[in-house]
C-alpha positions, 0 to 999 in steps of 0.5 A: 087153776087152783091145784088139788094135791092128789096124796097117796094114789091107788092104780088099780088092776082091772079085774076081767071074767074067763071070758077076758071080759072087764068085770064090773061087779069085781070092779066095784068090788075092788074100789071099794077095798081101797077106797077103805084101805087108804086111797086118797086118790084113784087113777084108772086105768094105769099101767096097772090096770092093763091100760094098753090091754083096754080099747077107747070104749072099756077105758072109757066106760071103765072111768064111766063106771070109776066116777059113778061109784066113788061119788065123789068120795075121792078124785079120780084121775083119768088116765088119757094115754096114747100113740095118737095125740087126737085119741088122747085130747078126746079120751081127755076130754070125754074125761072131764066131762064125765066127772073126774077132776085131772087127767093123766098121760105120759109119752105116746106109745110105740112111736119116739118122736123128737122133743119138738113133737111130745112137747105138741102132743103133751100140749094139746092133749093139756089145752083139750081140757079144764082139768088139771093135767099131769105127765106121767115120766116112766122111761124103764116102761116107755123107753124111746124119748126123754122128757127133759126139764126145759120139755116141761118148762116149756110144758109150764109156760103154755098150757096153764092146767099144767099140774105137776109131773109124776115121776118114776125115772129114780133120776135124783138130778131131773127131780131136782131140775123139776121141781127148782125150776118148774116151782121158780116159774109156778110156785104150785106145781108138783112132784109127785111120787111116780112109784112107791120109791118116797123117800128119794122123792119126797125128799126133793120134794114130793107131795105125791105118790102113785101106788099099784102095790096097796092093793097088795099091802095097803098098809105098807103103802100108807105106812111109809106114805105118811113117814115121808109126809111128816118128812121123817126119813131115818124112819121111812128108812125100815119100811122103803126097804119092805117095799122094795122087797114087794116090788122086788118079787111081783116084778121078778114073776114078770106080767102076771105079778100083779095079780097073782099077789093080789090072788095070794091075798085072797082077792083075785081080779082074775087072769092079765089079758095077752098078751100078758103071761096068764097065772100059770105055773109061776103062781105058787111060787109067787105065792110062796115067797110073799108067804115068807113076807113077814111084813104081808102078814100085818096086810088085809086078806080077802077083801 
C-alpha cells in the first residue's frame, strides 16, 4: 500500500473546562493555531493530550471532532493505544471509519508482556484496519517491555500496512538497526522522530517528527525541522540546543509543565486532569523561567 510521510506532526493538548470536561470550542481554536503555525499532520490524542485520562468515548469524540474540523487540510493520525488488545483494535477501526489517515499505538499500558505477546498485540491492532499503522516507542514513558529490531521486522512481514516506527528512545544503535534492516525488507518503511531531538534521528534517516513543544514554540520547532530535512545538521545545532533547553524547563515543572507553558504564552487550555497536578504554585516559577528565554521572544503570543 502507499504510505504518506507525516512530516512535522503536532500533538495538541486536550483543553478542559473548569468541570473537567473537554472544551471543544477551545480545542477548535487550538487546532487552528497549530494549522497556522506549521503543522503538516496532527496526532490526537497523544500522551501530551492526556490520552490515558480520557475515556474511550471521549477519545472517539475528540478524534471525530478533529477530523471534521480539519476538513482534509492536513492528515490526522489517531492514537489508539490501550492495555487491552481488543479495545485498541476497536478504537483503530473507529478511527478508520471516522476518516483518520493513519493510526499509531504504543506498547500496552500497565502490562509488561513478553515479546511474543507484544507482537500479537500490535499485529491485531494493525490488521484491524487498512490505513497505515505506526508504532510509537517511548521507553522512558512506557517502562517494561521493549520494542526490539526483531519485533519490528516480524511486524513488517506480518502487516502490509505497517508504515513505520516513531522512536523516542534516543538510542542511536536501535534506530540505525531499524532503518538498515527495516528498509531492506520494505524500502518505504519510515523512521520518525518521536520527540523534537531531530538532529540525531534525521541523520540516521528519520523523515518526520512528532512535537508537543510546537504548541509553545512553533517557529523554533519548524526551523529545526526544516533545517534537518535539508540535512544541514551543523546549522541545526543552535535550534536543537534551544529546544533541548525549553524541554528541560518544561520537564522540570512536572506534569503541569506543558499546559503551564501554554498559559504563559497566552494560550491557556485549562488545568491538567487528575491525577496530574494542577498548575498551582509552580506556575509562577515556570512562567518566570520562560519569560527569561530569549528564543521565546520570537514566538507568537496569544491565539
